[in-house]
C-alpha positions in Angstrom: 75.9 73.2 116.7 78.4 71.7 114.1 81.8 73.4 113.9 83.9 74.0 110.8 87.5 74.9 110.2 88.6 77.4 107.4 92.3 77.2 106.2 94.0 79.2 103.5 94.4 78.3 99.7 97.6 80.2 98.9 98.9 80.1 95.5 102.5 80.0 96.6 104.5 79.3 99.9 105.3 82.9 100.8 104.1 84.4 104.1 104.9 87.1 106.5 107.9 85.3 107.7 109.2 83.7 104.4 109.8 84.7 100.9 108.1 82.7 98.3 110.2 80.2 96.5 108.6 80.2 93.2 106.1 82.2 91.0 102.9 84.0 92.3 100.9 81.2 91.0 102.5 77.8 91.8 100.2 75.4 90.5 101.9 72.2 92.1 102.1 74.0 95.6 98.5 75.4 95.3 97.2 71.8 94.8 99.5 70.3 97.5 98.3 72.8 100.1 94.7 72.3 99.4 95.1 68.5 99.3 96.8 68.8 102.8 93.8 70.6 104.2 91.3 68.0 102.6 93.3 65.2 104.0 93.8 66.7 107.5 90.2 67.4 108.7 89.7 70.9 107.5 86.2 72.0 105.8 87.0 74.7 103.4 89.8 77.0 102.2 89.9 80.6 101.5 91.1 81.9 97.9 91.9 85.5 99.0 92.0 88.6 96.8 94.7 91.1 96.2 95.0 93.9 93.6 98.2 92.2 92.0 97.6 88.6 93.0 96.7 85.7 90.8 92.9 85.7 90.0 91.3 83.5 92.9 88.4 82.3 90.6 90.3 80.1 88.2 92.6 79.0 90.9 89.7 77.9 92.9 88.2 76.1 89.8 91.7 74.4 89.5 91.2 73.0 93.0 87.8 72.2 92.9 88.1 70.0 89.8 90.9 68.0 91.6 89.6 67.5 95.0 86.3 65.9 95.9 85.4 67.2 99.4 87.0 70.4 100.3 84.7 73.4 100.2 85.8 76.8 98.8 85.5 80.4 100.0 86.1 82.7 97.0 87.0 86.2 97.9 85.6 88.8 95.5 85.6 92.6 95.2 82.8 94.2 93.7 84.8 96.8 92.0 86.5 94.3 89.6 83.5 93.2 87.5 79.8 93.9 86.8 77.6 91.9 89.0 75.9 90.0 86.0 79.3 88.6 85.0 80.3 87.7 88.5 77.0 85.8 89.2 77.7 83.7 86.1 81.2 83.0 87.2 80.1 82.0 90.7 77.5 79.8 89.4 79.8 78.0 87.1 82.4 77.6 89.9 79.5 76.0 91.9 78.9 73.6 89.0 82.6 72.7 88.8 82.8 72.2 92.6 79.5 70.3 92.6 77.9 72.7 95.1 81.0 73.4 97.4 81.3 77.2 96.8 80.6 80.2 99.3 81.4 83.6 98.2 83.2 86.2 100.5 82.4 89.8 99.3 84.9 92.4 100.2 84.1 96.1 100.2 87.7 97.2 100.7 89.2 98.9 103.5 92.0 100.9 102.0 91.7 103.6 99.4 95.1 103.0 97.9 94.6 99.3 97.4 91.2 99.9 95.9 92.7 102.6 93.6 95.2 100.3 92.2 92.4 98.8 90.1 90.5 102.1 89.4 88.1 102.1 92.3 87.7 105.7 93.5 84.7 105.5 95.6 84.7 106.6 99.3 84.2 103.9 102.0 80.6 104.8 102.6 79.9 104.5 98.8 81.7 101.3 98.6 79.3 99.7 101.2 76.4 100.9 99.5 77.6 99.4 96.2 78.4 96.2 97.9 74.9 95.9 99.4 73.5 96.5 96.0 76.1 94.0 94.2 75.2 91.2 96.6 71.4 91.7 96.2 71.8 91.5 92.4 73.9 88.4 92.5 71.5 86.7 94.7 68.7 87.6 92.4 70.5 86.3 89.4 71.2 83.0 91.1 67.6 82.5 91.9 65.6 84.3 89.0 64.6 82.2 85.9 63.0 85.0 84.1 64.5 88.1 82.5 64.6 91.3 84.8 65.6 94.8 84.8 67.7 96.7 87.4 67.9 100.5 88.0 70.2 101.2 91.1 72.4 103.7 92.4 75.6 101.9 91.0 74.3 99.3 88.4 71.7 99.5 85.7 70.9 96.7 83.2 67.9 95.5 81.3 66.3 92.2 80.4 69.1 89.9 81.9 68.6 86.4 82.7 71.5 83.8 83.4 71.8 80.5 81.6 73.9 79.0 84.3 72.7 78.3 87.9 74.4 77.2 90.9 74.1 73.4 92.2 73.2 74.6 95.6 69.6 75.6 96.1 68.4 78.1 96.6 72.0 79.6 96.1 75.4 79.5 97.4 76.4 81.0 100.8 77.3 84.7 101.2 80.2 85.7 103.4 81.0 89.2 104.6 83.3 90.9 107.2 84.1 94.0 108.9 84.1 95.8 112.2 82.7 99.3 111.4 79.0 100.4 111.8 78.7 100.3 108.1 80.1 96.8 107.8 77.5 95.5 110.7 74.8 97.0 108.7 75.6 95.6 105.3 76.7 92.2 106.6 73.7 92.0 109.1 71.5 92.5 106.2 72.9 90.3 103.5 75.3 87.7 104.9 75.0 84.1 105.7 78.4 84.2 107.3 79.9 87.1 109.2 83.5 87.1 109.5 85.6 88.6 112.3 89.4 88.8 113.0 90.5 87.5 116.3 90.1 89.6 119.3 89.6 89.1 123.0 86.6 87.2 124.0 84.8 90.1 125.4 85.4 92.3 122.5 84.5 89.4 120.1 81.1 89.0 122.0 80.4 92.9 121.7 80.9 92.4 118.0 78.6 89.4 117.6 75.9 91.5 119.4 76.4 94.3 116.8 75.8 91.8 114.1 72.8 90.3 115.7 71.3 93.8 116.1 72.1 94.8 112.5 70.4 91.7 111.2 67.2 92.4 113.4 67.3 96.1 112.2 67.3 94.7 108.5 64.1 92.7 109.2 65.7 89.3 109.4 64.2 86.6 111.6 67.7 84.8 111.4 71.3 85.9 112.1 74.4 85.3 110.1 76.7 82.4 111.3 80.0 83.9 113.0 83.4 83.2 111.8 86.5 84.3 113.7 90.2 84.2 112.4 93.5 83.5 114.1 97.2 82.8 113.4 97.8 79.6 115.6 101.4 79.1 116.9 101.6 75.5 118.4 104.3 73.3 119.6 104.7 70.1 121.9 105.2 72.2 125.0 104.1 75.8 126.3 107.8 76.8 126.5 108.5 75.7 122.9 105.3 77.4 121.6 106.4 80.7 123.2 109.9 80.4 121.8 108.3 79.7 118.4 106.0 82.7 118.7 109.0 85.1 119.6 110.9 83.6 116.5 107.7 84.4 114.3 107.6 88.0 115.4 111.2 88.5 114.8 111.0 87.1 111.4 108.0 89.4 110.7 109.9 92.5 111.7 113.0 91.6 109.9 111.1 91.2 106.7 109.4 94.4 107.2 112.4 96.4 108.1 114.5 95.0 105.3 111.7 96.4 102.8 111.0 92.9 101.3 107.3 93.5 102.4 105.5 96.3 100.9 104.0 99.0 103.4 100.7 100.5 103.0 100.9 104.2 102.5 100.5 106.2 105.7 101.1 105.0 109.3 97.6 104.5 110.4 95.4 101.8 108.8 92.0 103.2 107.3 89.9 100.2 108.0 88.2 99.8 111.5 89.3 96.1 111.9 92.9 96.9 111.7 92.6 100.0 113.9 91.0 97.8 116.5 93.9 95.2 116.3 96.4 98.0 116.8 94.5 99.3 119.8 94.2 95.9 121.3 97.8 95.4 120.9 98.8 98.7 122.4 96.7 97.9 125.4 98.4 94.5 126.0 100.3 91.5 124.7 98.3 88.7 126.1 94.5 88.0 126.6 92.3 85.4 127.8 93.7 81.7 127.5 96.2 82.1 124.7 95.5 85.3 122.4 98.9 87.1 121.7 98.9 90.4 119.9 102.6 91.2 118.9 102.0 89.4 115.7 99.3 91.9 114.9 101.5 94.8 116.0 104.5 93.7 114.1 102.3 93.8 110.8 100.6 97.1 111.6 97.3 95.4 112.2 97.3 93.8 108.6 94.3 91.4 108.2 94.1 88.3 110.3 97.4 88.6 112.5 96.4 87.9 116.2 98.0 84.7 117.2 96.8 81.7 119.6 100.0 80.4 121.3 100.4 77.2 123.2 100.2 73.3 122.9 97.6 72.0 120.8 95.4 71.4 124.0 95.7 75.0 124.9 94.9 76.4 121.5 92.1 74.0 121.2 90.6 75.0 124.5 91.1 78.7 123.4 89.0 78.0 120.1 86.4 76.4 122.3 86.0 79.5 124.3 85.1 81.3 121.1 82.9 78.4 120.1 80.9 78.9 123.5 80.4 82.6 122.6 78.6 81.4 119.5 81.4 81.2 117.0 80.9 78.1 114.7 83.4 78.6 111.9 87.1 78.9 113.1 89.5 80.3 110.7 93.2 79.3 111.0 96.3 80.0 109.2 100.0 79.4 110.3 103.2 81.1 109.0 104.5 78.0 107.4 101.4 77.4 105.4 101.8 73.8 104.6 103.4 72.3 107.7 101.3 74.5 110.0 98.0 73.3 108.2 99.0 69.5 108.6 100.0 70.0 112.3 96.8 71.9 113.1 94.8 69.4 111.3 96.4 66.5 113.1 96.6 67.8 116.6 94.0 70.8 117.3 91.1 70.0 115.0 90.3 66.5 116.5 90.3 68.0 120.1 87.9 70.7 119.2 85.6 68.3 117.3 85.6 66.0 120.2 84.7 68.6 122.8 82.0 70.1 120.5 80.4 66.7 120.0 80.5 66.2 123.8 78.8 69.6 124.4 76.2 68.8 121.6 75.4 65.3 123.2 75.0 66.8 126.7 72.6 69.6 125.2 70.6 66.9 123.5 70.3 64.9 126.7 69.1 67.8 128.6 66.3 68.3 126.0 64.4 71.5 125.5 63.8 73.5 128.7 60.2 74.0 129.7 58.6 76.4 132.2 56.5 74.9 135.0 53.5 77.1 135.9 53.3 78.0 139.5 49.8 78.7 141.1 49.3 79.8 144.6 
């Protein structure tokens, strides 16, 4: 199966290790970073969402109008707009990008962060709202006749859009989470299911949960699986591990100095972050290259487990996940621009070459057949 690489479309050069050098939306840097991804073998970039961050939709439109090949993954929280409005925004962006859009729907795993924009629903209520929201957006993308909707969270009458996506029948839907409610929602509605990087055995367990949820929802297919990491690479193993320890030191220094805002409370509310913390507490190193102190240093904040080593080591580690059934590999360094270039130059080609070999070997073997035995 083909493999794809997802990078980050940050709107400034700040990261967990480095303060940003300019405004929150640095137009020139945003374009430079996106172009570096397009020029170095990446397939798509994520425009993330934060309550106080620049709006990702116009930022994505800006990039889409200036680049020709790079695909866009647009993060969207259902609490910030009505689904009728959002569906038109997405369809317009798919037109601007000429069919390069996928939408990543975020239910929200932190009550305080959700409350910053007026969202007071409980976690379970948010998941129910997200499922209803996604279904409405899909219907708007694919329906040419006016329709009514009477749901638990949304009600409208006689709506039909006048703008439709380039992609037919519709753009892809991406979703993530590690709780039973997330598996149920994403298993039912997602084309792509997103996971944070965990040890191979735990990732395999999550993939099975997603497959079971898709089957329970009556689907005959299953979502594609994406897994996210923070690669730390260098020419030698020794240099990579020195870089990894410097990285953790920089993360801790920024957090202890108060420059990085902390969430309220010591324990994260979302299951994914709780899992990352538990994995870090159980050990620092797993499998071929997975390293957890980066996640521990951030309190399990988002995509934060690292893969450490030479490009060859990190590529082989990614191939281990590919062999589990993961075909979208998300990676983001701590020096956003330089790390995107280095990863594209030195890691992506190795992974693509090895995947091509696997696919060729599989094709050469052909479909397996059963021979009847009589006696």
